[in-house]
All heavy atoms as an XYZ file, in Angstrom:
781
protein
N       0.814     -1.151      0.004
C      -0.013     -0.037     -0.006
C       0.841      1.260      0.018
O       1.896      1.400      0.729
C      -0.883      0.007      1.191
C      -1.620      1.236      1.414
S      -2.756      1.261      2.830
C      -4.227      0.619      2.074
N       0.467      2.234     -0.783
C       1.232      3.420     -0.804
C       0.837      4.401      0.318
O      -0.389      4.432      0.605
C       0.973      4.189     -2.202
C       1.498      3.370     -3.403
C       1.208      4.029     -4.641
N      -0.194      4.507     -4.649
C      -0.745      5.118     -5.689
N      -0.062      5.434     -6.760
N      -2.004      5.471     -5.694
N       1.737      5.139      0.888
C       1.511      5.992      2.006
C       2.181      7.335      1.662
O       3.186      7.443      1.059
C       2.090      5.427      3.337
C       1.372      4.304      3.767
C       1.840      3.972      5.091
N       1.431      2.673      5.571
C       1.735      2.084      6.698
N       2.626      2.695      7.550
N       1.226      0.839      6.961
N       1.521      8.449      2.239
C       2.129      9.784      2.112
C       1.936     10.501      3.466
O       0.887     10.298      4.120
C       1.458     10.490      0.933
N       2.984     11.311      3.864
C       2.843     12.192      4.854
C       3.050     13.560      4.405
O       4.003     13.870      3.707
C       3.993     11.795      5.974
C       3.838     10.461      6.567
C       4.353      9.385      6.009
C       3.090     10.379      7.787
C       4.220      8.142      6.577
C       2.957      9.101      8.306
C       3.503      7.965      7.768
N       2.014     14.402      4.773
C       2.070     15.791      4.285
C       2.192     16.649      5.452
O       1.367     16.631      6.408
C       0.845     16.223      3.415
C       0.898     17.629      3.166
C       0.658     15.322      2.260
N       3.359     17.386      5.581
C       3.534     18.369      6.701
C       3.417     19.742      6.045
O       4.165     20.178      5.264
C       4.887     18.219      7.361
C       5.016     16.748      7.941
C       5.070     19.215      8.405
C       6.440     16.356      8.278
N       2.293     20.426      6.403
C       1.942     21.728      5.734
C       0.905     22.352      6.505
O       0.624     22.195      7.631
N       0.390     23.409      5.841
C      -0.626     24.290      6.491
C      -2.027     23.829      6.139
O      -2.323     23.211      5.098
C      -0.414     25.783      6.220
C      -0.900     26.152      4.775
O      -0.589     25.400      3.866
N      -1.445     27.280      4.775
N      -2.875     24.194      7.022
C      -4.479     24.006      6.841
C      -4.991     25.432      7.167
O      -4.507     26.034      8.084
C      -4.900     22.831      7.664
C      -4.667     23.066      9.140
C      -6.332     22.667      7.315
N      -5.951     25.894      6.428
C      -6.465     27.243      6.719
C      -7.949     27.291      6.429
O      -8.556     26.488      5.666
C      -5.750     28.206      5.801
N      -8.614     28.315      6.873
C      -9.970     28.642      6.467
C      -9.830     29.567      5.323
O      -9.121     30.509      5.351
C     -10.665     29.372      7.655
C     -10.856     28.459      8.884
C     -11.968     30.019      7.180
C     -11.924     27.450      8.645
N     -10.508     29.232      4.251
C     -10.528     30.057      3.072
C     -11.862     30.815      3.066
O     -12.897     30.142      3.076
C     -10.368     29.289      1.748
C      -8.912     28.952      1.480
O      -8.068     29.463      2.106
O      -8.720     28.196      0.433
N     -11.889     32.169      3.006
C     -13.106     32.924      2.920
C     -13.041     33.586      1.582
O     -12.195     34.392      1.325
C     -13.163     33.965      4.046
C     -13.519     33.382      5.375
C     -13.873     34.419      6.384
O     -14.855     35.090      6.244
O     -12.969     34.680      7.265
N     -13.945     33.210      0.665
C     -13.991     33.719     -0.707
C     -15.193     34.593     -0.834
O     -16.317     34.227     -0.490
C     -14.025     32.534     -1.762
C     -14.043     33.092     -3.161
C     -12.929     31.547     -1.562
N     -14.856     35.869     -1.317
C     -15.905     36.864     -1.517
C     -16.056     37.040     -3.011
O     -14.998     37.456     -3.645
C     -15.584     38.108     -0.798
C     -15.654     38.114      0.674
C     -14.465     37.683      1.380
C     -16.789     38.262      1.374
C     -14.420     37.680      2.820
C     -16.822     38.170      2.792
C     -15.637     37.772      3.443
N     -17.275     36.844     -3.621
C     -17.512     37.041     -5.020
C     -17.994     38.457     -5.200
O     -18.804     38.974     -4.495
C     -18.498     36.098     -5.468
C     -19.019     36.277     -6.861
C     -18.175     35.677     -7.918
N     -17.855     34.275     -7.800
C     -16.885     33.683     -8.332
N     -15.995     34.311     -8.961
N     -16.754     32.335     -8.223
N     -17.459     39.218     -6.230
C     -17.864     40.558     -6.524
C     -17.855     40.754     -8.074
O     -17.204     39.963     -8.737
C     -16.993     41.614     -5.874
C     -15.465     41.354     -6.060
S     -14.454     42.342     -4.778
C     -15.007     41.636     -3.359
N     -18.577     41.769     -8.522
C     -18.644     41.984     -9.894
C     -17.271     42.333    -10.438
O     -16.883     42.041    -11.626
C     -19.567     43.156    -10.266
C     -21.086     42.833     -9.942
O     -21.363     41.555    -10.012
O     -21.812     43.761     -9.694
N     -16.424     43.136     -9.735
C     -15.137     43.488    -10.186
C     -14.248     43.702     -8.964
O     -14.754     43.995     -7.839
C     -15.130     44.709    -11.128
C     -15.618     45.954    -10.352
C     -15.657     47.131    -11.322
N     -16.172     48.329    -10.527
C     -15.391     49.056     -9.765
N     -14.058     48.735     -9.502
N     -15.917     50.038     -9.128
N     -13.011     43.539     -9.105
C     -12.030     43.837     -8.040
C     -11.849     45.283     -7.788
O     -11.996     46.104     -8.770
C     -10.651     43.094     -8.347
C     -10.711     41.559     -8.552
C      -9.256     41.109     -8.937
C     -11.184     40.920     -7.223
N     -11.654     45.644     -6.532
C     -11.454     47.141     -6.211
C     -10.144     47.670     -6.802
O      -9.091     46.883     -6.858
C     -11.495     47.132     -4.730
C     -11.109     45.747     -4.264
C     -11.499     44.801     -5.306
N     -10.182     48.924     -7.082
C      -8.943     49.685     -7.499
C      -8.340     50.108     -6.147
O      -8.873     50.083     -5.097
C      -9.246     50.939     -8.449
C      -9.975     50.508     -9.681
C      -9.071     49.625    -10.574
O      -7.896     49.949    -10.732
N      -9.603     48.532    -11.084
N      -7.120     50.624     -6.239
C      -6.391     51.072     -5.040
C      -7.213     52.191     -4.348
O      -7.644     53.100     -4.938
C      -5.038     51.697     -5.441
O      -4.390     52.125     -4.292
N      -7.462     51.920     -3.069
C      -8.199     52.791     -2.167
C      -9.675     52.833     -2.312
O     -10.384     53.534     -1.637
N     -10.199     51.961     -3.220
C     -11.658     51.950     -3.466
C     -12.314     50.808     -2.632
O     -11.723     49.717     -2.356
C     -11.846     51.572     -4.918
C     -13.306     51.473     -5.407
C     -13.406     51.112     -6.841
O     -12.500     50.453     -7.467
O     -14.410     51.473     -7.410
N     -13.589     50.985     -2.288
C     -14.350     49.954     -1.657
C     -15.393     49.398     -2.721
O     -15.998     50.104     -3.430
C     -15.153     50.539     -0.508
O     -14.250     51.013      0.540
N     -15.481     48.050     -2.637
C     -16.452     47.442     -3.581
C     -17.257     46.488     -2.684
O     -16.710     45.728     -1.958
C     -15.703     46.657     -4.727
C     -16.701     45.851     -5.553
C     -14.900     47.621     -5.524
N     -18.583     46.466     -2.893
C     -19.386     45.528     -2.047
C     -19.265     44.128     -2.662
O     -19.258     43.829     -3.832
C     -20.863     45.965     -2.222
C     -21.238     47.288     -1.486
C     -22.655     47.594     -1.729
C     -21.008     47.162      0.000
N     -19.053     43.136     -1.644
C     -19.001     41.794     -2.009
C     -20.389     41.218     -2.143
O     -21.301     41.621     -1.556
N     -20.461     40.141     -2.930
C     -21.720     39.474     -3.058
C     -21.705     38.200     -2.314
O     -21.591     38.149     -0.961
N     -21.611     37.020     -3.010
C     -21.645     35.765     -2.295
C     -20.348     35.490     -1.589
O     -19.310     35.902     -1.915
C     -21.799     34.631     -3.377
C     -21.981     33.297     -2.797
S     -22.495     32.119     -4.181
C     -21.019     32.141     -5.194
N     -20.479     34.854     -0.414
C     -19.382     34.515      0.506
C     -19.392     32.969      0.708
O     -20.468     32.399      0.915
C     -19.497     35.270      1.879
C     -18.411     34.862      2.819
C     -18.674     35.694      4.123
N     -17.795     35.168      5.153
C     -18.235     34.512      6.217
N     -19.419     34.123      6.390
N     -17.328     34.146      7.113
N     -18.188     32.401      0.529
C     -18.121     30.962      0.682
C     -16.948     30.729      1.758
O     -15.859     31.289      1.632
C     -17.745     30.243     -0.531
C     -17.432     28.858     -0.438
N     -18.337     27.923     -0.205
C     -16.276     28.247     -0.443
C     -17.694     26.715     -0.016
N     -16.468     26.901     -0.192
N     -17.157     30.006      2.779
C     -16.144     29.590      3.733
C     -15.849     28.095      3.534
O     -16.673     27.290      3.545
C     -16.628     29.891      5.204
C     -15.590     29.495      6.177
C     -17.013     31.385      5.365
N     -14.576     27.808      3.299
C     -14.186     26.506      3.074
C     -12.778     26.122      3.638
O     -12.117     26.904      4.233
N     -12.517     24.780      3.404
C     -11.243     24.330      3.805
C     -10.194     24.677      2.853
O     -10.357     24.492      1.568
C     -11.361     22.759      3.838
C     -10.185     21.956      4.087
C      -9.574     22.242      5.554
C     -10.504     20.393      4.149
N      -8.995     25.100      3.187
C      -7.908     25.442      2.391
C      -6.570     25.274      3.040
O      -6.428     24.612      4.064
N      -5.526     25.749      2.305
C      -4.154     25.542      2.700
C      -3.587     24.566      1.816
O      -4.124     23.656      1.479
N      -2.327     24.899      1.458
C      -1.548     23.969      0.515
C      -1.441     22.600      0.963
O      -1.508     21.622      0.251
C      -0.264     24.641      0.032
C      -0.386     25.842     -0.835
C       0.940     26.339     -1.269
C       0.781     27.476     -2.313
N       0.087     28.576     -1.802
N      -1.064     22.514      2.274
C      -0.896     21.184      2.927
C      -2.148     20.331      2.881
O      -2.219     19.205      2.454
N      -3.243     20.994      3.313
C      -4.531     20.256      3.335
C      -4.926     19.945      1.833
O      -5.430     18.770      1.591
C      -5.659     21.128      3.916
N      -4.814     20.833      0.834
C      -5.180     20.547     -0.438
C      -4.366     19.356     -1.095
O      -4.905     18.479     -1.710
C      -4.939     21.809     -1.432
C      -5.831     22.892     -1.085
O      -6.844     22.767     -0.382
N      -5.489     24.199     -1.466
N      -3.121     19.342     -0.795
C      -2.279     18.235     -1.286
C      -2.598     16.844     -0.640
O      -2.725     15.905     -1.321
C      -0.736     18.481     -1.066
C      -0.201     19.611     -1.874
C       1.111     20.106     -1.443
O       1.722     19.513     -0.638
N       1.660     21.082     -2.177
N      -2.869     16.906      0.710
C      -3.237     15.741      1.411
C      -4.496     15.104      0.951
O      -4.699     13.911      0.727
C      -3.225     15.964      2.953
N      -5.531     16.060      0.724
C      -6.871     15.581      0.266
C      -6.742     14.969     -1.058
O      -7.356     13.901     -1.395
C      -7.879     16.718      0.434
C      -8.097     17.032      1.895
C      -9.166     16.451     -0.439
C      -8.896     18.315      2.060
N      -5.981     15.653     -1.971
C      -5.808     15.136     -3.399
C      -5.172     13.750     -3.359
O      -5.655     12.811     -4.044
C      -4.997     16.081     -4.186
N      -4.189     13.497     -2.529
C      -3.562     12.181     -2.456
C      -4.576     11.176     -1.920
O      -4.608     10.070     -2.477
C      -2.350     12.352     -1.542
C      -1.049     12.932     -2.114
C      -0.136     13.280     -0.980
C      -0.380     11.980     -3.168
N      -5.282     11.540     -0.848
C      -6.220     10.582     -0.185
C      -7.293     10.213     -1.123
O      -7.679      9.119     -1.203
C      -6.701     11.209      1.067
N      -7.788     11.222     -1.873
C      -8.891     10.962     -2.890
C      -8.402     10.036     -4.030
O      -9.213      9.349     -4.589
C      -9.502     12.217     -3.434
C     -10.352     12.931     -2.383
C     -10.861     14.262     -3.005
N     -11.641     15.084     -2.102
C     -12.180     16.165     -2.393
N     -12.011     16.820     -3.521
N     -12.967     16.893     -1.492
N      -7.096     10.043     -4.211
C      -6.509      9.226     -5.257
C      -6.298      7.883     -4.757
O      -5.635      7.022     -5.495
C      -5.194      9.869     -5.891
N      -6.557      7.616     -3.533
C      -6.421      6.203     -3.002
C      -5.065      6.054     -2.195
O      -4.729      4.882     -1.854
N      -4.289      7.113     -1.929
C      -3.056      6.971     -1.197
C      -3.444      7.163      0.276
O      -4.135      8.114      0.634
C      -1.979      8.024     -1.624
C      -0.748      7.922     -0.807
C      -1.715      7.833     -3.147
N      -2.963      6.231      1.118
C      -3.179      6.378      2.593
C      -2.320      7.616      2.971
O      -1.120      7.545      2.968
C      -2.651      5.052      3.256
C      -2.907      4.980      4.729
O      -3.835      5.716      5.168
O      -2.150      4.233      5.441
N      -3.005      8.621      3.396
C      -2.342      9.891      3.644
C      -2.570     10.502      5.057
O      -3.768     10.418      5.613
C      -2.928     11.010      2.698
O      -2.761     10.438      1.344
C      -2.157     12.294      2.781
N      -1.485     10.988      5.616
C      -1.673     11.616      6.903
C      -1.115     13.058      6.716
O      -0.076     13.374      6.128
C      -0.707     11.027      8.075
C      -0.603     11.768      9.346
S       0.629     11.191     10.449
C      -0.529     10.286     11.469
N      -1.973     14.050      7.274
C      -1.664     15.467      7.197
C      -1.269     15.849      8.648
O      -2.053     15.558      9.580
C      -2.879     16.243      6.744
C      -2.853     17.706      6.912
C      -1.768     18.323      6.132
C      -4.236     18.381      6.633
N      -0.131     16.536      8.697
C       0.359     17.076      9.996
C       0.383     18.572      9.816
O       1.017     19.101      8.967
C       1.711     16.607     10.454
C       2.163     17.145     11.765
C       1.652     15.056     10.543
N      -0.320     19.308     10.615
C      -0.426     20.820     10.507
C      -0.783     21.394     11.895
O      -1.324     20.781     12.830
C      -1.548     21.152      9.531
N      -0.357     22.593     12.068
C      -0.611     23.411     13.323
C      -1.877     24.272     13.165
O      -2.199     24.796     12.144
C       0.548     24.203     13.676
N      -2.616     24.334     14.183
C      -3.792     25.184     14.321
C      -3.829     25.899     15.702
O      -3.056     25.502     16.546
C      -5.134     24.404     14.204
C      -5.217     23.782     12.726
C      -5.302     23.297     15.251
N      -4.574     26.982     15.813
C      -4.767     27.681     17.066
C      -5.787     26.839     17.819
O      -6.375     25.884     17.452
N      -6.037     27.429     19.063
C      -7.142     26.929     19.837
C      -8.286     27.881     19.721
O      -8.393     28.824     20.548
C      -6.648     26.746     21.311
C      -5.401     25.841     21.407
C      -7.711     26.289     22.250
C      -4.764     25.823     22.756
N      -9.039     27.816     18.704
C     -10.089     28.702     18.398
C     -11.255     28.005     17.578
O     -11.107     26.846     17.183
C      -9.605     29.873     17.647
C      -8.710     29.523     16.434
O      -9.060     28.476     15.798
O      -7.888     30.388     16.111
N     -12.289     28.754     17.260
C     -13.408     28.200     16.507
C     -13.064     27.673     15.177
O     -13.605     26.839     14.598
C     -14.599     29.197     16.482
N     -12.071     28.473     14.497
C     -11.655     28.110     13.160
C     -11.013     26.734     13.161
O     -11.225     25.903     12.141
C     -10.692     29.178     12.611
C     -11.345     30.434     12.226
N     -10.869     31.652     12.686
C     -12.544     30.735     11.609
C     -11.692     32.499     12.247
N     -12.626     32.117     11.506
N     -10.228     26.318     14.245
C      -9.667     24.987     14.308
C     -10.741     24.001     14.297
O     -10.628     22.921     13.705
C      -8.813     24.966     15.490
N     -11.766     24.198     15.082
C     -12.916     23.222     15.133
C     -13.660     23.073     13.798
O     -13.967     21.996     13.434
C     -13.910     23.685     16.151
C     -15.050     22.698     16.428
C     -14.578     21.265     16.697
O     -13.551     21.128     17.425
O     -15.234     20.341     16.308
N     -13.842     24.161     13.018
C     -14.375     24.097     11.759
C     -13.520     23.281     10.822
O     -13.996     22.366     10.054
C     -14.486     25.532     11.106
C     -15.106     25.562      9.723
C     -16.493     24.872      9.621
C     -15.208     27.100      9.242
N     -12.152     23.533     10.889
C     -11.267     22.696      9.992
C     -11.360     21.226     10.391
O     -11.338     20.324      9.456
C      -9.763     23.199     10.124
C      -9.546     24.565      9.612
C      -8.218     25.109      9.882
C      -9.765     24.532      7.978
N     -11.368     20.862     11.699
C     -11.484     19.492     12.088
C     -12.797     18.841     11.459
O     -12.765     17.747     10.973
C     -11.622     19.368     13.601
C     -10.282     19.614     14.339
C     -10.388     19.442     15.762
N      -9.401     20.151     16.503
C      -8.080     19.590     16.584
N      -7.756     18.485     15.930
N      -7.203     20.319     17.179
N     -13.892     19.561     11.547
C     -15.084     19.030     10.982
C     -15.058     18.848      9.597
O     -15.467     17.801      8.974
C     -16.283     19.911     11.374
C     -16.776     19.937     12.826
C     -18.168     20.424     13.032
N     -18.311     21.756     12.458
C     -18.120     22.970     13.002
N     -17.584     23.024     14.204
N     -18.342     24.113     12.376
N     -14.460     19.785      8.813
C     -14.316     19.686      7.313
C     -13.389     18.513      6.989
O     -13.662     17.743      6.065
C     -13.862     20.981      6.739
C     -14.799     22.129      6.890
C     -15.989     22.042      5.942
N     -16.998     23.055      6.202
C     -17.133     24.248      5.542
N     -16.278     24.626      4.596
N     -18.143     24.978      5.887
N     -12.272     18.447      7.625
C     -11.304     17.383      7.370
C     -11.844     15.979      7.706
O     -11.444     14.964      6.984
C     -10.016     17.620      8.129
C      -9.114     18.593      7.557
C      -8.025     19.045      8.556
C      -8.432     18.154      6.293
N     -12.777     15.887      8.629
C     -13.471     14.675      8.965
C     -14.288     14.098      7.877
O     -14.544     12.819      7.888
C     -14.232     14.789     10.280
N     -14.594     14.897      6.913
C     -15.430     14.463      5.769
C     -14.578     13.947      4.615
O     -15.063     13.507      3.630
C     -16.406     15.574      5.279
O     -15.599     16.575      4.700
C     -17.273     16.133      6.326
N     -13.224     13.974      4.736
C     -12.245     13.713      3.738
C     -11.621     12.287      4.135
O     -11.453     12.024      5.303
C     -11.222     14.691      3.493
C     -11.784     16.042      2.970
C     -12.335     15.949      1.592
O     -11.961     14.983      0.845
O     -13.096     16.828      1.201
N     -11.166     11.593      3.139
C     -10.451     10.215      3.430
C      -8.941     10.447      3.894
O      -8.124      9.650      3.594
C     -10.581      9.530      2.088
C     -10.469     10.631      1.122
C     -11.270     11.883      1.693
N      -8.731     11.485      4.694
C      -7.371     11.740      5.117
C      -7.305     11.781      6.696
O      -8.273     12.087      7.260
C      -6.857     13.173      4.582
C      -7.697     14.187      5.119
C      -5.362     13.364      4.864
N      -6.215     11.210      7.169
C      -6.029     11.266      8.618
C      -5.314     12.594      8.913
O      -4.258     12.803      8.492
C      -5.148     10.045      9.144
C      -4.915     10.161     10.583
C      -5.879      9.963     11.530
C      -3.686     10.591     11.020
C      -5.637     10.103     12.876
C      -3.430     10.822     12.365
C      -4.374     10.490     13.290
O      -4.095     10.656     14.636
N      -5.960     13.400      9.757
C      -5.360     14.804     10.058
C      -4.955     14.696     11.627
O      -5.769     14.520     12.484
C      -6.438     15.820      9.864
N      -3.590     14.993     11.661
C      -3.052     15.236     12.965
C      -2.863     16.707     13.190
O      -1.776     17.162     12.722
C      -1.722     14.458     13.114
N      -3.803     17.349     13.732
C      -3.776     18.790     13.918
C      -3.157     19.194     15.219
O      -3.720     18.719     16.315
C      -5.085     19.441     13.807
C      -5.798     19.245     12.435
C      -7.113     19.993     12.303
C      -4.860     19.649     11.270
N      -2.052     19.925     15.283
C      -1.366     20.171     16.563
C      -1.781     21.571     17.002
O      -1.698     22.567     16.300
C       0.204     20.188     16.234
C       0.609     18.797     15.757
C       0.959     20.567     17.570
C       1.974     18.824     15.225
N      -2.377     21.589     18.214
C      -2.962     22.790     18.747
C      -1.780     23.665     19.398
O      -0.984     23.179     20.134
C      -3.937     22.558     19.750
C      -5.209     21.930     19.223
C      -6.225     21.705     20.361
O      -5.991     21.819     21.565
O      -7.446     21.593     19.899
N      -1.699     24.906     18.939
C      -0.714     25.843     19.422
C      -1.492     27.044     20.058
O      -2.135     27.788     19.344
C       0.191     26.321     18.280
C       1.012     25.249     17.652
C       2.026     24.671     18.521
N       2.927     25.612     19.084
C       3.985     26.014     18.630
N       4.483     25.544     17.597
N       4.644     26.896     19.350
N      -1.228     27.296     21.317
C      -1.939     28.398     22.029
C      -1.372     29.688     21.678
O      -1.892     30.746     21.879
C      -1.935     28.183     23.551
O      -0.604     28.220     23.992
N      -0.146     29.775     21.010
C       0.501     30.900     20.759
C       0.253     31.508     19.348
O       0.850     32.504     18.913
C       2.051     30.761     20.759
O       2.402     29.703     19.950
C       2.495     30.483     22.256
N      -0.695     30.863     18.537
C      -1.056     31.289     17.266
C      -2.480     31.053     16.961
O      -3.192     30.234     17.618
C      -0.150     30.606     16.199
C      -0.127     29.041     16.090
C      -1.288     28.592     15.129
C       1.261     28.685     15.397
N      -2.929     31.804     15.906
C      -4.369     31.658     15.519
C      -4.419     30.764     14.333
O      -3.380     30.565     13.631
C      -4.892     32.987     15.126
O      -4.980     33.908     16.143
N      -5.476     30.034     14.120
C      -5.588     29.224     12.935
C      -5.561     30.087     11.731
O      -6.129     31.172     11.697
C      -6.973     28.429     13.024
O      -6.978     27.687     14.216
C      -7.151     27.603     11.752
N      -4.780     29.602     10.710
C      -4.595     30.380      9.538
C      -5.916     30.662      8.750
O      -6.804     29.797      8.779
C      -3.633     29.660      8.544
N      -6.008     31.745      8.190
C      -7.153     32.186      7.412
C      -6.786     32.977      6.198
O      -6.002     33.843      6.240
C      -8.012     33.099      8.320
C      -9.511     33.263      7.997
C     -10.187     33.796      9.217
N     -10.861     34.974      8.732
C     -11.327     35.912      9.440
N     -11.034     35.870     10.729
N     -11.899     36.953      9.026
N      -7.369     32.713      5.022
C      -7.048     33.398      3.844
C      -8.324     34.066      3.367
O      -9.396     33.479      3.403
C      -6.652     32.417      2.762
O      -5.458     31.773      3.184
N      -8.174     35.345      2.964
C      -9.304     36.143      2.365
C      -9.011     36.128      0.836
O      -8.018     36.673      0.520
C      -9.346     37.565      2.947
C      -9.430     37.552      4.484
C     -10.466     38.226      2.334
C     -10.670     36.777      5.083
N      -9.974     35.656      0.071
C      -9.827     35.650     -1.410
C     -11.006     36.562     -1.998
O     -12.139     36.366     -1.664
C     -10.016     34.213     -1.906
C      -9.816     34.154     -3.430
C      -8.949     33.308     -1.203
N     -10.566     37.427     -2.893
C     -11.497     38.181     -3.622
C     -11.531     37.628     -5.046
O     -10.590     37.538     -5.759
C     -11.098     39.718     -3.699
C     -10.832     40.411     -2.378
C     -10.325     41.732     -2.617
C     -12.024     40.312     -1.440
N     -12.825     37.294     -5.477
C     -12.947     36.694     -6.754
C     -13.933     37.531     -7.533
O     -15.009     37.956     -7.114
C     -13.588     35.303     -6.625
N     -13.569     37.871     -8.873
C     -14.497     38.673     -9.669
C     -15.029     37.752    -10.761
O     -14.617     36.596    -10.963
C     -13.767     39.858    -10.292
C     -12.655     39.444    -11.232
O     -12.107     38.311    -11.159
O     -12.158     40.298    -11.984
N     -16.063     38.210    -11.473
C     -16.638     37.503    -12.506
C     -18.042     36.965    -12.173
O     -18.575     37.315    -11.127
N     -18.740     36.263    -13.083
C     -20.048     35.900    -12.882
C     -20.249     34.913    -11.753
O     -19.360     34.139    -11.449
C     -20.457     35.243    -14.271
C     -19.206     34.836    -14.882
C     -18.132     35.767    -14.342
N     -21.318     35.023    -11.100
C     -21.606     34.178     -9.915
C     -21.904     32.773    -10.313
O     -21.956     31.852     -9.533
C     -22.776     34.758     -9.196
C     -22.404     35.971     -8.369
C     -23.220     36.271     -7.165
O     -23.783     35.285     -6.624
O     -23.278     37.393     -6.736
N     -22.069     32.511    -11.595
C     -22.284     31.087    -12.058
C     -20.975     30.319    -12.062
O     -21.087     29.112    -12.045
C     -22.827     31.117    -13.516
O     -21.859     31.718    -14.500
N     -19.879     30.990    -11.902
C     -18.614     30.304    -11.773
C     -18.555     29.677    -10.413
O     -18.620     30.475     -9.397
C     -17.411     31.146    -12.131
C     -16.130     30.427    -11.992
C     -17.554     31.831    -13.493
N     -18.371     28.392    -10.201
C     -18.240     27.858     -8.860
C     -17.086     28.304     -8.060
O     -16.038     28.604     -8.613
C     -18.268     26.343     -9.089
C     -17.694     26.225    -10.489
C     -18.066     27.390    -11.241
N     -17.305     28.408     -6.736
C     -16.212     28.776     -5.901
C     -15.405     27.560     -5.408
O     -15.978     26.602     -5.160
C     -16.680     29.558     -4.652
C     -17.392     30.963     -4.974
C     -17.841     31.559     -3.700
C     -16.276     31.823     -5.528
């Protein structure tokens, strides 16, 4: 059996859809908001696990509500997640601004 160990990051991705991206100093109202599982380490581990590779993800998270959300999301994937809680940091979070039609999936 093939195995993989991914040591990387796991993050909350917050994607805001808008008609167009703001110019410097400009405010633009966002439309649809999507909160999901992200981070390069998590993305790689999930891709490997979905391809049938026995995969363990090792990543650090804070002790906060975002870490709990990540645990719940990772539990729906075929990957074993060893999330190390660190009281000295917050769980990683990415803010993504996406422009274009709302028919494009996030």
